[in-house]
PyMOL Python script that loads the backbone (N, CA, C, O; Angstrom):
from pymol import cmd

cmd.read_pdbstr("""\
ATOM      1  N   MET A   1      19.756  32.754  36.273  1.00  0.00           N
ATOM      2  CA  MET A   1      20.568  31.694  35.723  1.00  0.00           C
ATOM      3  C   MET A   1      19.647  30.596  35.214  1.00  0.00           C
ATOM      4  O   MET A   1      18.698  30.196  35.888  1.00  0.00           O
ATOM      5  N   ILE A   2      19.949  30.112  34.002  1.00  0.00           N
ATOM      6  CA  ILE A   2      19.197  29.007  33.427  1.00  0.00           C
ATOM      7  C   ILE A   2      19.951  27.721  33.700  1.00  0.00           C
ATOM      8  O   ILE A   2      21.129  27.591  33.368  1.00  0.00           O
ATOM      9  N   LYS A   3      19.268  26.793  34.299  1.00  0.00           N
ATOM     10  CA  LYS A   3      19.868  25.492  34.574  1.00  0.00           C
ATOM     11  C   LYS A   3      19.280  24.468  33.613  1.00  0.00           C
ATOM     12  O   LYS A   3      18.088  24.505  33.307  1.00  0.00           O
ATOM     13  N   THR A   4      20.103  23.577  33.150  1.00  0.00           N
ATOM     14  CA  THR A   4      19.655  22.508  32.250  1.00  0.00           C
ATOM     15  C   THR A   4      20.144  21.170  32.759  1.00  0.00           C
ATOM     16  O   THR A   4      21.047  21.094  33.593  1.00  0.00           O
ATOM     17  N   LYS A   5      19.545  20.137  32.252  1.00  0.00           N
ATOM     18  CA  LYS A   5      20.017  18.792  32.552  1.00  0.00           C
ATOM     19  C   LYS A   5      19.880  17.946  31.293  1.00  0.00           C
ATOM     20  O   LYS A   5      19.031  18.213  30.442  1.00  0.00           O
ATOM     21  N   LYS A   6      20.703  16.948  31.187  1.00  0.00           N
ATOM     22  CA  LYS A   6      20.647  16.050  30.047  1.00  0.00           C
ATOM     23  C   LYS A   6      19.491  15.074  30.225  1.00  0.00           C
ATOM     24  O   LYS A   6      19.294  14.502  31.296  1.00  0.00           O
ATOM     25  N   VAL A   7      18.729  14.900  29.138  1.00  0.00           N
ATOM     26  CA  VAL A   7      17.596  13.982  29.174  1.00  0.00           C
ATOM     27  C   VAL A   7      17.776  12.986  28.037  1.00  0.00           C
ATOM     28  O   VAL A   7      17.951  13.370  26.881  1.00  0.00           O
ATOM     29  N   LYS A   8      17.731  11.727  28.374  1.00  0.00           N
ATOM     30  CA  LYS A   8      17.861  10.687  27.349  1.00  0.00           C
ATOM     31  C   LYS A   8      16.497  10.487  26.695  1.00  0.00           C
ATOM     32  O   LYS A   8      15.497  10.271  27.379  1.00  0.00           O
ATOM     33  N   LYS A   9      16.464  10.563  25.349  1.00  0.00           N
ATOM     34  CA  LYS A   9      15.220  10.388  24.611  1.00  0.00           C
ATOM     35  C   LYS A   9      15.317   9.140  23.747  1.00  0.00           C
ATOM     36  O   LYS A   9      16.371   8.814  23.201  1.00  0.00           O
ATOM     37  N   THR A  10      14.202   8.462  23.643  1.00  0.00           N
ATOM     38  CA  THR A  10      14.107   7.324  22.746  1.00  0.00           C
ATOM     39  C   THR A  10      13.170   7.716  21.610  1.00  0.00           C
ATOM     40  O   THR A  10      12.022   8.096  21.842  1.00  0.00           O
ATOM     41  N   ILE A  11      13.668   7.621  20.387  1.00  0.00           N
ATOM     42  CA  ILE A  11      12.866   7.982  19.223  1.00  0.00           C
ATOM     43  C   ILE A  11      12.618   6.723  18.410  1.00  0.00           C
ATOM     44  O   ILE A  11      13.546   5.983  18.082  1.00  0.00           O
ATOM     45  N   ILE A  12      11.370   6.496  18.097  1.00  0.00           N
ATOM     46  CA  ILE A  12      11.003   5.351  17.273  1.00  0.00           C
ATOM     47  C   ILE A  12      10.753   5.853  15.863  1.00  0.00           C
ATOM     48  O   ILE A  12       9.923   6.735  15.643  1.00  0.00           O
ATOM     49  N   GLU A  13      11.476   5.286  14.915  1.00  0.00           N
ATOM     50  CA  GLU A  13      11.301   5.635  13.517  1.00  0.00           C
ATOM     51  C   GLU A  13      10.810   4.412  12.765  1.00  0.00           C
ATOM     52  O   GLU A  13      11.192   3.283  13.072  1.00  0.00           O
ATOM     53  N   HIS A  14       9.966   4.647  11.787  1.00  0.00           N
ATOM     54  CA  HIS A  14       9.489   3.565  10.941  1.00  0.00           C
ATOM     55  C   HIS A  14      10.306   3.579   9.658  1.00  0.00           C
ATOM     56  O   HIS A  14      10.307   4.566   8.922  1.00  0.00           O
ATOM     57  N   LYS A  15      10.990   2.494   9.400  1.00  0.00           N
ATOM     58  CA  LYS A  15      11.829   2.374   8.214  1.00  0.00           C
ATOM     59  C   LYS A  15      11.199   1.356   7.279  1.00  0.00           C
ATOM     60  O   LYS A  15      10.792   0.276   7.706  1.00  0.00           O
ATOM     61  N   TYR A  16      11.119   1.710   5.991  1.00  0.00           N
ATOM     62  CA  TYR A  16      10.538   0.798   5.005  1.00  0.00           C
ATOM     63  C   TYR A  16      11.326  -0.505   4.969  1.00  0.00           C
ATOM     64  O   TYR A  16      12.557  -0.504   4.938  1.00  0.00           O
ATOM     65  N   VAL A  17      10.601  -1.609   4.975  1.00  0.00           N
ATOM     66  CA  VAL A  17      11.224  -2.925   4.907  1.00  0.00           C
ATOM     67  C   VAL A  17      10.801  -3.646   3.625  1.00  0.00           C
ATOM     68  O   VAL A  17      11.644  -4.097   2.848  1.00  0.00           O
ATOM     69  N   SER A  18       9.496  -3.748   3.416  1.00  0.00           N
ATOM     70  CA  SER A  18       9.020  -4.467   2.240  1.00  0.00           C
ATOM     71  C   SER A  18       7.535  -4.196   2.014  1.00  0.00           C
ATOM     72  O   SER A  18       6.842  -3.640   2.865  1.00  0.00           O
ATOM     73  N   THR A  19       7.071  -4.614   0.823  1.00  0.00           N
ATOM     74  CA  THR A  19       5.651  -4.565   0.481  1.00  0.00           C
ATOM     75  C   THR A  19       5.282  -5.943  -0.033  1.00  0.00           C
ATOM     76  O   THR A  19       6.005  -6.530  -0.836  1.00  0.00           O
ATOM     77  N   GLN A  20       4.146  -6.459   0.437  1.00  0.00           N
ATOM     78  CA  GLN A  20       3.711  -7.787   0.008  1.00  0.00           C
ATOM     79  C   GLN A  20       2.418  -7.670  -0.782  1.00  0.00           C
ATOM     80  O   GLN A  20       1.485  -6.984  -0.367  1.00  0.00           O
ATOM     81  N   CYS A  21       2.370  -8.347  -1.926  1.00  0.00           N
ATOM     82  CA  CYS A  21       1.163  -8.366  -2.743  1.00  0.00           C
ATOM     83  C   CYS A  21       0.116  -9.242  -2.044  1.00  0.00           C
ATOM     84  O   CYS A  21       0.412 -10.360  -1.622  1.00  0.00           O
ATOM     85  N   ASP A  22      -1.103  -8.720  -1.930  1.00  0.00           N
ATOM     86  CA  ASP A  22      -2.173  -9.471  -1.274  1.00  0.00           C
ATOM     87  C   ASP A  22      -2.698 -10.613  -2.136  1.00  0.00           C
ATOM     88  O   ASP A  22      -3.381 -11.501  -1.626  1.00  0.00           O
ATOM     89  N   LYS A  23      -2.395 -10.609  -3.430  1.00  0.00           N
ATOM     90  CA  LYS A  23      -2.870 -11.686  -4.290  1.00  0.00           C
ATOM     91  C   LYS A  23      -1.841 -12.812  -4.393  1.00  0.00           C
ATOM     92  O   LYS A  23      -2.130 -13.949  -4.021  1.00  0.00           O
ATOM     93  N   CYS A  24      -0.643 -12.505  -4.896  1.00  0.00           N
ATOM     94  CA  CYS A  24       0.360 -13.557  -5.109  1.00  0.00           C
ATOM     95  C   CYS A  24       1.232 -13.808  -3.874  1.00  0.00           C
ATOM     96  O   CYS A  24       1.963 -14.797  -3.820  1.00  0.00           O
ATOM     97  N   LYS A  25       1.156 -12.916  -2.885  1.00  0.00           N
ATOM     98  CA  LYS A  25       1.897 -13.017  -1.615  1.00  0.00           C
ATOM     99  C   LYS A  25       3.404 -12.808  -1.772  1.00  0.00           C
ATOM    100  O   LYS A  25       4.157 -13.014  -0.820  1.00  0.00           O
ATOM    101  N   LYS A  26       3.854 -12.397  -2.977  1.00  0.00           N
ATOM    102  CA  LYS A  26       5.275 -12.142  -3.166  1.00  0.00           C
ATOM    103  C   LYS A  26       5.681 -10.904  -2.376  1.00  0.00           C
ATOM    104  O   LYS A  26       4.938  -9.925  -2.311  1.00  0.00           O
ATOM    105  N   ILE A  27       6.859 -10.956  -1.782  1.00  0.00           N
ATOM    106  CA  ILE A  27       7.366  -9.843  -0.987  1.00  0.00           C
ATOM    107  C   ILE A  27       8.417  -9.094  -1.798  1.00  0.00           C
ATOM    108  O   ILE A  27       9.366  -9.689  -2.310  1.00  0.00           O
ATOM    109  N   PHE A  28       8.235  -7.793  -1.905  1.00  0.00           N
ATOM    110  CA  PHE A  28       9.163  -6.925  -2.617  1.00  0.00           C
ATOM    111  C   PHE A  28       9.871  -6.060  -1.587  1.00  0.00           C
ATOM    112  O   PHE A  28       9.226  -5.338  -0.826  1.00  0.00           O
ATOM    113  N   GLY A  29      11.199  -6.131  -1.562  1.00  0.00           N
ATOM    114  CA  GLY A  29      11.973  -5.395  -0.574  1.00  0.00           C
ATOM    115  C   GLY A  29      12.591  -4.134  -1.145  1.00  0.00           C
ATOM    116  O   GLY A  29      12.246  -3.686  -2.239  1.00  0.00           O
ATOM    117  N   GLU A  30      13.521  -3.571  -0.371  1.00  0.00           N
ATOM    118  CA  GLU A  30      14.181  -2.326  -0.756  1.00  0.00           C
ATOM    119  C   GLU A  30      14.881  -2.429  -2.105  1.00  0.00           C
ATOM    120  O   GLU A  30      14.928  -1.458  -2.860  1.00  0.00           O
ATOM    121  N   GLU A  31      15.424  -3.606  -2.407  1.00  0.00           N
ATOM    122  CA  GLU A  31      16.153  -3.788  -3.664  1.00  0.00           C
ATOM    123  C   GLU A  31      15.214  -3.820  -4.875  1.00  0.00           C
ATOM    124  O   GLU A  31      15.674  -3.708  -6.011  1.00  0.00           O
ATOM    125  N   ASP A  32      13.912  -3.971  -4.646  1.00  0.00           N
ATOM    126  CA  ASP A  32      12.909  -4.012  -5.714  1.00  0.00           C
ATOM    127  C   ASP A  32      12.189  -2.671  -5.843  1.00  0.00           C
ATOM    128  O   ASP A  32      10.975  -2.636  -6.044  1.00  0.00           O
ATOM    129  N   PHE A  33      12.931  -1.569  -5.729  1.00  0.00           N
ATOM    130  CA  PHE A  33      12.283  -0.263  -5.655  1.00  0.00           C
ATOM    131  C   PHE A  33      11.467   0.070  -6.901  1.00  0.00           C
ATOM    132  O   PHE A  33      10.470   0.784  -6.794  1.00  0.00           O
ATOM    133  N   LEU A  34      11.853  -0.419  -8.072  1.00  0.00           N
ATOM    134  CA  LEU A  34      11.050  -0.164  -9.271  1.00  0.00           C
ATOM    135  C   LEU A  34       9.718  -0.908  -9.211  1.00  0.00           C
ATOM    136  O   LEU A  34       8.686  -0.378  -9.622  1.00  0.00           O
ATOM    137  N   GLU A  35       9.744  -2.119  -8.704  1.00  0.00           N
ATOM    138  CA  GLU A  35       8.499  -2.878  -8.547  1.00  0.00           C
ATOM    139  C   GLU A  35       7.575  -2.234  -7.515  1.00  0.00           C
ATOM    140  O   GLU A  35       6.367  -2.147  -7.731  1.00  0.00           O
ATOM    141  N   THR A  36       8.136  -1.789  -6.404  1.00  0.00           N
ATOM    142  CA  THR A  36       7.291  -1.196  -5.362  1.00  0.00           C
ATOM    143  C   THR A  36       6.687   0.130  -5.812  1.00  0.00           C
ATOM    144  O   THR A  36       5.629   0.523  -5.321  1.00  0.00           O
ATOM    145  N   GLN A  37       7.350   0.830  -6.746  1.00  0.00           N
ATOM    146  CA  GLN A  37       6.761   2.059  -7.274  1.00  0.00           C
ATOM    147  C   GLN A  37       5.540   1.769  -8.128  1.00  0.00           C
ATOM    148  O   GLN A  37       4.693   2.643  -8.316  1.00  0.00           O
ATOM    149  N   GLU A  38       5.439   0.567  -8.643  1.00  0.00           N
ATOM    150  CA  GLU A  38       4.312   0.191  -9.498  1.00  0.00           C
ATOM    151  C   GLU A  38       3.214  -0.557  -8.737  1.00  0.00           C
ATOM    152  O   GLU A  38       2.291  -1.085  -9.357  1.00  0.00           O
ATOM    153  N   PHE A  39       3.298  -0.609  -7.415  1.00  0.00           N
ATOM    154  CA  PHE A  39       2.236  -1.217  -6.621  1.00  0.00           C
ATOM    155  C   PHE A  39       0.981  -0.363  -6.702  1.00  0.00           C
ATOM    156  O   PHE A  39       1.058   0.852  -6.888  1.00  0.00           O
ATOM    157  N   HIS A  40      -0.159  -0.994  -6.564  1.00  0.00           N
ATOM    158  CA  HIS A  40      -1.437  -0.280  -6.568  1.00  0.00           C
ATOM    159  C   HIS A  40      -2.124  -0.557  -5.238  1.00  0.00           C
ATOM    160  O   HIS A  40      -2.294  -1.703  -4.822  1.00  0.00           O
ATOM    161  N   TYR A  41      -2.507   0.523  -4.596  1.00  0.00           N
ATOM    162  CA  TYR A  41      -3.113   0.454  -3.274  1.00  0.00           C
ATOM    163  C   TYR A  41      -4.573   0.835  -3.402  1.00  0.00           C
ATOM    164  O   TYR A  41      -4.902   1.989  -3.676  1.00  0.00           O
ATOM    165  N   VAL A  42      -5.451  -0.144  -3.201  1.00  0.00           N
ATOM    166  CA  VAL A  42      -6.889   0.073  -3.354  1.00  0.00           C
ATOM    167  C   VAL A  42      -7.495   0.242  -1.963  1.00  0.00           C
ATOM    168  O   VAL A  42      -7.350  -0.623  -1.098  1.00  0.00           O
ATOM    169  N   ARG A  43      -8.168   1.359  -1.767  1.00  0.00           N
ATOM    170  CA  ARG A  43      -8.830   1.642  -0.500  1.00  0.00           C
ATOM    171  C   ARG A  43     -10.206   2.223  -0.803  1.00  0.00           C
ATOM    172  O   ARG A  43     -10.323   3.162  -1.590  1.00  0.00           O
ATOM    173  N   PHE A  44     -11.244   1.671  -0.184  1.00  0.00           N
ATOM    174  CA  PHE A  44     -12.575   2.242  -0.381  1.00  0.00           C
ATOM    175  C   PHE A  44     -13.501   1.819   0.748  1.00  0.00           C
ATOM    176  O   PHE A  44     -13.199   0.907   1.518  1.00  0.00           O
ATOM    177  N   ARG A  45     -14.620   2.493   0.826  1.00  0.00           N
ATOM    178  CA  ARG A  45     -15.659   2.167   1.801  1.00  0.00           C
ATOM    179  C   ARG A  45     -16.901   1.743   1.040  1.00  0.00           C
ATOM    180  O   ARG A  45     -17.334   2.422   0.108  1.00  0.00           O
ATOM    181  N   GLY A  46     -17.465   0.625   1.439  1.00  0.00           N
ATOM    182  CA  GLY A  46     -18.688   0.144   0.800  1.00  0.00           C
ATOM    183  C   GLY A  46     -19.845   1.078   1.122  1.00  0.00           C
ATOM    184  O   GLY A  46     -20.050   1.453   2.276  1.00  0.00           O
ATOM    185  N   GLY A  47     -20.587   1.446   0.108  1.00  0.00           N
ATOM    186  CA  GLY A  47     -21.728   2.342   0.281  1.00  0.00           C
ATOM    187  C   GLY A  47     -22.993   1.588   0.647  1.00  0.00           C
ATOM    188  O   GLY A  47     -22.969   0.385   0.909  1.00  0.00           O
ATOM    189  N   TYR A  48     -24.087   2.311   0.657  1.00  0.00           N
ATOM    190  CA  TYR A  48     -25.378   1.727   0.992  1.00  0.00           C
ATOM    191  C   TYR A  48     -25.695   0.571   0.053  1.00  0.00           C
ATOM    192  O   TYR A  48     -25.651   0.737  -1.166  1.00  0.00           O
ATOM    193  N   ALA A  49     -26.007  -0.571   0.591  1.00  0.00           N
ATOM    194  CA  ALA A  49     -26.366  -1.792  -0.153  1.00  0.00           C
ATOM    195  C   ALA A  49     -25.215  -2.302  -1.024  1.00  0.00           C
ATOM    196  O   ALA A  49     -25.457  -2.986  -2.019  1.00  0.00           O
ATOM    197  N   SER A  50     -23.982  -1.984  -0.671  1.00  0.00           N
ATOM    198  CA  SER A  50     -22.821  -2.455  -1.427  1.00  0.00           C
ATOM    199  C   SER A  50     -22.688  -3.968  -1.317  1.00  0.00           C
ATOM    200  O   SER A  50     -22.984  -4.550  -0.273  1.00  0.00           O
ATOM    201  N   VAL A  51     -22.244  -4.597  -2.393  1.00  0.00           N
ATOM    202  CA  VAL A  51     -22.008  -6.041  -2.355  1.00  0.00           C
ATOM    203  C   VAL A  51     -20.842  -6.375  -1.431  1.00  0.00           C
ATOM    204  O   VAL A  51     -20.690  -7.520  -1.005  1.00  0.00           O
ATOM    205  N   PHE A  52     -20.013  -5.368  -1.119  1.00  0.00           N
ATOM    206  CA  PHE A  52     -18.877  -5.575  -0.220  1.00  0.00           C
ATOM    207  C   PHE A  52     -19.264  -5.437   1.240  1.00  0.00           C
ATOM    208  O   PHE A  52     -18.588  -5.992   2.106  1.00  0.00           O
ATOM    209  N   GLY A  53     -20.309  -4.729   1.530  1.00  0.00           N
ATOM    210  CA  GLY A  53     -20.741  -4.506   2.905  1.00  0.00           C
ATOM    211  C   GLY A  53     -21.021  -3.039   3.130  1.00  0.00           C
ATOM    212  O   GLY A  53     -20.221  -2.179   2.761  1.00  0.00           O
ATOM    213  N   ASP A  54     -22.135  -2.763   3.722  1.00  0.00           N
ATOM    214  CA  ASP A  54     -22.598  -1.399   3.947  1.00  0.00           C
ATOM    215  C   ASP A  54     -21.732  -0.697   4.991  1.00  0.00           C
ATOM    216  O   ASP A  54     -21.701  -1.089   6.158  1.00  0.00           O
ATOM    217  N   ASN A  55     -21.031   0.348   4.550  1.00  0.00           N
ATOM    218  CA  ASN A  55     -20.230   1.209   5.429  1.00  0.00           C
ATOM    219  C   ASN A  55     -19.004   0.510   6.034  1.00  0.00           C
ATOM    220  O   ASN A  55     -18.528   0.904   7.099  1.00  0.00           O
ATOM    221  N   PHE A  56     -18.502  -0.513   5.362  1.00  0.00           N
ATOM    222  CA  PHE A  56     -17.279  -1.175   5.803  1.00  0.00           C
ATOM    223  C   PHE A  56     -16.101  -0.648   4.982  1.00  0.00           C
ATOM    224  O   PHE A  56     -16.269  -0.307   3.811  1.00  0.00           O
ATOM    225  N   ASP A  57     -14.926  -0.579   5.579  1.00  0.00           N
ATOM    226  CA  ASP A  57     -13.718  -0.141   4.881  1.00  0.00           C
ATOM    227  C   ASP A  57     -12.974  -1.356   4.346  1.00  0.00           C
ATOM    228  O   ASP A  57     -12.897  -2.394   5.004  1.00  0.00           O
ATOM    229  N   PHE A  58     -12.425  -1.210   3.136  1.00  0.00           N
ATOM    230  CA  PHE A  58     -11.697  -2.296   2.478  1.00  0.00           C
ATOM    231  C   PHE A  58     -10.388  -1.768   1.926  1.00  0.00           C
ATOM    232  O   PHE A  58     -10.267  -0.587   1.601  1.00  0.00           O
ATOM    233  N   GLU A  59      -9.403  -2.659   1.823  1.00  0.00           N
ATOM    234  CA  GLU A  59      -8.131  -2.279   1.232  1.00  0.00           C
ATOM    235  C   GLU A  59      -7.417  -3.511   0.717  1.00  0.00           C
ATOM    236  O   GLU A  59      -7.617  -4.620   1.212  1.00  0.00           O
ATOM    237  N   CYS A  60      -6.567  -3.292  -0.301  1.00  0.00           N
ATOM    238  CA  CYS A  60      -5.678  -4.343  -0.773  1.00  0.00           C
ATOM    239  C   CYS A  60      -4.499  -3.691  -1.491  1.00  0.00           C
ATOM    240  O   CYS A  60      -4.621  -2.610  -2.067  1.00  0.00           O
ATOM    241  N   ASP A  61      -3.375  -4.363  -1.443  1.00  0.00           N
ATOM    242  CA  ASP A  61      -2.147  -3.908  -2.087  1.00  0.00           C
ATOM    243  C   ASP A  61      -1.803  -4.948  -3.147  1.00  0.00           C
ATOM    244  O   ASP A  61      -1.622  -6.126  -2.836  1.00  0.00           O
ATOM    245  N   ILE A  62      -1.714  -4.506  -4.402  1.00  0.00           N
ATOM    246  CA  ILE A  62      -1.558  -5.439  -5.509  1.00  0.00           C
ATOM    247  C   ILE A  62      -0.355  -5.049  -6.362  1.00  0.00           C
ATOM    248  O   ILE A  62      -0.206  -3.889  -6.744  1.00  0.00           O
ATOM    249  N   CYS A  63       0.502  -6.026  -6.658  1.00  0.00           N
ATOM    250  CA  CYS A  63       1.640  -5.749  -7.538  1.00  0.00           C
ATOM    251  C   CYS A  63       1.133  -5.569  -8.965  1.00  0.00           C
ATOM    252  O   CYS A  63       0.025  -5.989  -9.298  1.00  0.00           O
ATOM    253  N   GLN A  64       1.949  -4.944  -9.799  1.00  0.00           N
ATOM    254  CA  GLN A  64       1.531  -4.638 -11.168  1.00  0.00           C
ATOM    255  C   GLN A  64       1.235  -5.894 -11.977  1.00  0.00           C
ATOM    256  O   GLN A  64       0.382  -5.873 -12.864  1.00  0.00           O
ATOM    257  N   HIS A  65       1.926  -6.977 -11.681  1.00  0.00           N
ATOM    258  CA  HIS A  65       1.731  -8.217 -12.428  1.00  0.00           C
ATOM    259  C   HIS A  65       0.359  -8.832 -12.132  1.00  0.00           C
ATOM    260  O   HIS A  65      -0.329  -9.296 -13.040  1.00  0.00           O
ATOM    261  N   CYS A  66      -0.027  -8.830 -10.867  1.00  0.00           N
ATOM    262  CA  CYS A  66      -1.338  -9.372 -10.492  1.00  0.00           C
ATOM    263  C   CYS A  66      -2.464  -8.463 -10.973  1.00  0.00           C
ATOM    264  O   CYS A  66      -3.521  -8.950 -11.372  1.00  0.00           O
ATOM    265  N   LEU A  67      -2.250  -7.151 -10.941  1.00  0.00           N
ATOM    266  CA  LEU A  67      -3.273  -6.236 -11.433  1.00  0.00           C
ATOM    267  C   LEU A  67      -3.507  -6.468 -12.921  1.00  0.00           C
ATOM    268  O   LEU A  67      -4.649  -6.474 -13.379  1.00  0.00           O
ATOM    269  N   LYS A  68      -2.435  -6.657 -13.668  1.00  0.00           N
ATOM    270  CA  LYS A  68      -2.576  -6.933 -15.099  1.00  0.00           C
ATOM    271  C   LYS A  68      -3.330  -8.240 -15.317  1.00  0.00           C
ATOM    272  O   LYS A  68      -4.166  -8.341 -16.215  1.00  0.00           O
ATOM    273  N   GLU A  69      -3.031  -9.231 -14.495  1.00  0.00           N
ATOM    274  CA  GLU A  69      -3.725 -10.517 -14.592  1.00  0.00           C
ATOM    275  C   GLU A  69      -5.220 -10.353 -14.301  1.00  0.00           C
ATOM    276  O   GLU A  69      -6.055 -10.978 -14.955  1.00  0.00           O
ATOM    277  N   LEU A  70      -5.552  -9.516 -13.321  1.00  0.00           N
ATOM    278  CA  LEU A  70      -6.942  -9.335 -12.909  1.00  0.00           C
ATOM    279  C   LEU A  70      -7.764  -8.498 -13.891  1.00  0.00           C
ATOM    280  O   LEU A  70      -8.909  -8.841 -14.189  1.00  0.00           O
ATOM    281  N   ILE A  71      -7.187  -7.404 -14.395  1.00  0.00           N
ATOM    282  CA  ILE A  71      -7.979  -6.491 -15.221  1.00  0.00           C
ATOM    283  C   ILE A  71      -7.374  -6.225 -16.598  1.00  0.00           C
ATOM    284  O   ILE A  71      -7.855  -5.359 -17.328  1.00  0.00           O
ATOM    285  N   GLY A  72      -6.330  -6.960 -16.954  1.00  0.00           N
ATOM    286  CA  GLY A  72      -5.630  -6.718 -18.208  1.00  0.00           C
ATOM    287  C   GLY A  72      -6.495  -6.796 -19.448  1.00  0.00           C
ATOM    288  O   GLY A  72      -6.232  -6.088 -20.420  1.00  0.00           O
ATOM    289  N   ASP A  73      -7.525  -7.640 -19.443  1.00  0.00           N
ATOM    290  CA  ASP A  73      -8.359  -7.783 -20.635  1.00  0.00           C
ATOM    291  C   ASP A  73      -9.484  -6.757 -20.711  1.00  0.00           C
ATOM    292  O   ASP A  73     -10.166  -6.673 -21.733  1.00  0.00           O
ATOM    293  N   ILE A  74      -9.694  -5.969 -19.647  1.00  0.00           N
ATOM    294  CA  ILE A  74     -10.769  -4.966 -19.681  1.00  0.00           C
ATOM    295  C   ILE A  74     -10.262  -3.529 -19.555  1.00  0.00           C
ATOM    296  O   ILE A  74     -11.030  -2.584 -19.731  1.00  0.00           O
ATOM    297  N   ILE A  75      -8.982  -3.362 -19.254  1.00  0.00           N
ATOM    298  CA  ILE A  75      -8.451  -2.017 -19.066  1.00  0.00           C
ATOM    299  C   ILE A  75      -8.204  -1.367 -20.442  1.00  0.00           C
ATOM    300  O   ILE A  75      -7.886  -2.049 -21.416  1.00  0.00           O
ATOM    301  N   ARG A  76      -8.357  -0.057 -20.494  1.00  0.00           N
ATOM    302  CA  ARG A  76      -8.106   0.649 -21.752  1.00  0.00           C
ATOM    303  C   ARG A  76      -7.152   1.814 -21.512  1.00  0.00           C
ATOM    304  O   ARG A  76      -7.186   2.458 -20.463  1.00  0.00           O
ATOM    305  N   GLU A  77      -6.316   2.067 -22.486  1.00  0.00           N
ATOM    306  CA  GLU A  77      -5.354   3.164 -22.410  1.00  0.00           C
ATOM    307  C   GLU A  77      -6.055   4.458 -22.820  1.00  0.00           C
ATOM    308  O   GLU A  77      -6.787   4.484 -23.809  1.00  0.00           O
ATOM    309  N   VAL A  78      -5.828   5.536 -22.056  1.00  0.00           N
ATOM    310  CA  VAL A  78      -6.459   6.814 -22.355  1.00  0.00           C
ATOM    311  C   VAL A  78      -5.448   7.932 -22.562  1.00  0.00           C
ATOM    312  O   VAL A  78      -5.794   9.110 -22.480  1.00  0.00           O
ATOM    313  N   THR A  79      -4.200   7.563 -22.829  1.00  0.00           N
ATOM    314  CA  THR A  79      -3.160   8.558 -23.070  1.00  0.00           C
ATOM    315  C   THR A  79      -3.510   9.358 -24.323  1.00  0.00           C
ATOM    316  O   THR A  79      -3.803   8.770 -25.364  1.00  0.00           O
ATOM    317  N   PRO A  80      -3.485  10.704 -24.238  1.00  0.00           N
ATOM    318  CA  PRO A  80      -3.836  11.526 -25.415  1.00  0.00           C
ATOM    319  C   PRO A  80      -2.806  11.411 -26.521  1.00  0.00           C
ATOM    320  O   PRO A  80      -2.955  12.036 -27.571  1.00  0.00           O
TER     321      PRO A  80
END
""", "prot")
cmd.dss("prot")
cmd.show_as("cartoon", "prot")
cmd.util.cbc("prot")
cmd.orient("prot")
């Protein structure tokens, strides 16, 4: 005979709330889903003798408007 008992489980789920731009500090929530799709997430590790720091990890989350402000005059389109 197999015996069972009821076990109460607690499950923690992570639900998206918002994304904040690290430059302008504007918060984009669930209702701004088109804006959040255009966020740019920069992640890298500084290499040997890097101006950022040798072997340190860096990251930033930037909205499309701030990215355009930062690199808009040097970016080039490469669409065929």
